N, C-alpha and C positions, 0 to 999 in steps of 0.2 A: 581613677585610672587603674586597670588591672595590674596585678603583680607580675614579676618576671616569670614565675613558675606557670601561671595561667597562660601567658603569652607563648611560652615554650611548648606547652601542651597543645595549644591551638595550632601552632606551626607544624608540629608533628602530625596532628590530625589531618590538616590540609595536604601535607606531603603524601600521606597514605592514600588520601582520596585521589590525588593527582596520579599516583602509580596505577590505580585501578582504571581511571579514565584513559590514561595513555595506553594501557594494555588493551582496553576495549576498542580504542581507535585503531590499533594495529590489527586486531582480529577482524574488525569491520572492513578495513581496507583490503585484507586478504580475501574475505568472502565477497566483497563488492565486485572484483574482477570476474570471479566465477559466475556470479549472478548476472552480470551484464553479458557475458559470453553465452549463457544459457538463454537469456531473453532474445539476443540477436539470432541465435541458432533456430529458434522457434518461428521466426518471421518467414523464412522461405517456404516452410510447409504450409503455413496459413495462407500465403499468397497463392501457392499452387492449387490448394483446395478451392480457394475463392474463384480462381479463373475457370477451373473445370466446372464448378457448381454453376457459375454464371452462364457458361456456354450451354450446359445441359438444361438449365431452367428455361433458356431462351429457345432451345431446339425442340422443346416439348411443350408448346403452348396449350395443348389439350389437357395437360395435367398440372394442377396448381397445388403445391405442397402447403399444408397449414402454416408453416413458418413464413411463407411469403404473402399470406393473406392479411390485409390491413383491415382492422375493425373500424366501423363508422363511429362508434361511441365507446369511450373508455369508462367502464363501470368498475373495473377491478384491475389492479396492477401488481406486478411482482418486481422485487428489487433485490439484487444480489450485491451484498456489501463486502468488499475485499479490504481487509486491514491486516495489521501485523499481530503476531502472537505475543511479542514482547514490546516493552516501551523503550525509553531512552533513545528515541530517534527524532527528537525535536518536535516540530508541529506537524509531522507527516500525517498521523492519524487524526489530529484535531481538524485539519483542513478538509479532509474528505468526509469526516463525520459531520462537519458543519454544513456541507453541501447536502448530505443525506437528510439532516434535520430540516433544512429548508424545503426539500422535496416532500418530506412527510407532512409538514405543515401545509404545503400547497395542496396535496391530495386530501388532507383533512378538511380544508376549506371548500373543496369541490365535492365532498362526500364520496370520494373514490376509495373503495376498500383496498387495503395494501397488505400483501404478505411478503415477508422478507426471508432471505437466506444469508447467514453469517459465515464468512470464511475468515477465520482469525479470531483470537481471543478478545482483542480490543473492540472489534465490531459487535461480537456477541454480547459482551458486557454492556455496551452502549444501547443496543436494541432491547435488551432485557430491562434496563433501567427506564427506557422510554415507554415500555409497555407495548411494544410492537408485536405483531403476530409472526413469530419466528417459526417457519414451517420446516426448516432444515438447517443444519450447521455442520461445519468441519473445522477443527482446530488442531494445533500442534502439527503443522505441516512440515516443520523442520526448515532446512536451508534450501531445499530444492522442491519445486511443485511436483506433486504426484497425481497424474491424471486419474488413476484408478480410485484415489480417495476423493477427488473432486466430483467425479461422475455422479455418485450417489446423491450428493447435496444439490447439484444443479438439475438433476433429472426431475426432482419434485416440481421445480418451476417450469421446466419444459413440458412435462405432462399436463400441468395445470393450464398452460397456454394451448396445447393441442386439444384439450378437452373443452376449451372455452370458458374455464373458470376464471382466467385472467385475460385481459385484452392486450396487454403490452408488458414486456419484461425489460428492465434496465439493469445495468451493472455499474457499480461505483468502485473506482480504484484510483491509485496514483500512477499517472503516466510518467515514465522516465524520460526526461529531456536531456539532462546531463548530470554530472556529479553534484553540481551546486543547485540544480533546479529540478523539482518534481511537481507535476501539475495534477491537482485533483480533478477528475472528470466523472460524469455520469453519462454513459452511452446507452443508446437503445440496442438491446440484444435481439429482441423479437417484437414485431415481425422484422425480418431482414430487409433493410431499406435498400432502395435502388442505388444509393451512394456506395454501399458496400460492394455491390456487384458491378460498379462502373469499371470499364476496361479501356485501356489505351488502345490506339490503333495497332501497335506492335503486339499487344496481348491478344487482340481479336484475330490477327493473322496467325499467331502461334497456336491458338486453340480453335481454329475455324473448321477442323475436321469433324466428321460425324462419328458416332460411337456405335458399337455393337453391344447391346444390353443383355446381360445374363443374370438372373432369369428374365427380368423385364425392366422397362424404364422406370416404372413407379418404385420398385424395390431399390434400384440403384440410387435414384434421386433422394429417396427417403434416408437411406443410410449415409449418403454423401453430405446432405445438409445437416444431419445430426453430428457427423464428425466435424463439420465446419463450425458449428456452434460451440462444440466442445473445444475446438482449437482456439476460438475467440476467448473463451473463459480461461483456458490455460495461458494464453498470451497475456491476459490481464493480470493473472496471478504472478506470472514471471516478471512483468513490468513492475508490479507492486513490490516484489522481493528485491529487485535491483534498486528501486527507490529507497526501500528500507535500509539496506546496507550503506548506500550513499549518504542518506540523511543521518544515520547513526555515526558514521565516520566523521561527518562535519560537526555534529553535535558534541561528540566526545573530544574532538580537537578544540572546539571552543571552550569546553569545560576544562581541559588541560591548560589552555592559555590563561583562562580566568584564575585557575588555581595558582599558576605561577605568579600572576600579578598579586594575588592575595598574600602569597608567601613573602613576596618582596615588601609589601606594605607592612606586614606583621614583623618582618625582620627589622625594618626601620623603627617601628614603635618599640620593639624589644631593645634595640641598641640605645635609643633615647632613654628608656626607662632604666636600663642598666647604668648608663652614664649618670643619670640623675641620682641613682642610689649611691654610686661611688662618690659623686661630688658631695652628697649629704654626709657620708661617712667622713670624708676628709675635712669638711667644715666642722663636724663635731669634734674630731681629733684636734684640729687647730684651736677651736674654741676652748677645749679642755686644757690644752697646753698653756694657752694665754691666761686662763684663770689661775693655774698653778703658779 
């Protein structure tokens, strides 16, 4: 059985750890609200662009943008992996990277060439260890997604698709469901599917007018679809950041609760050990007095 001094040192160590996890929990809770507000604020813009792009694409059947063209055979694919820069957020990164690994194995079995883009340190480290073909990366995004920094990394994949070097582009990230639940998903980014452009009857009525194009329809549609794809990536990163702060808050709360339980158990062992030492000393004193 460990001595009293060792148990006291262990208790002090766990108490210090609990202070750190409690502080991290409070910081994550503060950042979580801002991240969720930022994620929800980006949704109306993405919906508005989607509706306008859907109407313009349908209103100009004579022009088909490369982002809308579906390839008959997939010989090469692109994958954008969105993860966090820091750890201590539970199984958030593990879940999405497990899905990425399954997709990589699936393409390997089908002899499909894969090029990847890493957004976040954890994903970059994983793809590097995996030996994947990382064509672009962006790390250290901070607490808020910055579209200007994201554009350079994702443009590599968009250009590869437009030039025909890849036939499909996917994005993997954690979709925010609620504070306690985040869902890892791999969504098709390009070609833009019909489901993404699906409109309700109310949306069709709201966007049923025709447009005047300046300088021409092709230029406007090209620019609009590019902005729409960028909005999809931005939304995915915003969702992942909201998921990160929520998962970190939950993980740090669990760590704090576990530390409190460990402290209670150690305190009990400490009291028992201390009482045993006192009892032993009293027995020795009584035994000595009886011998005299």
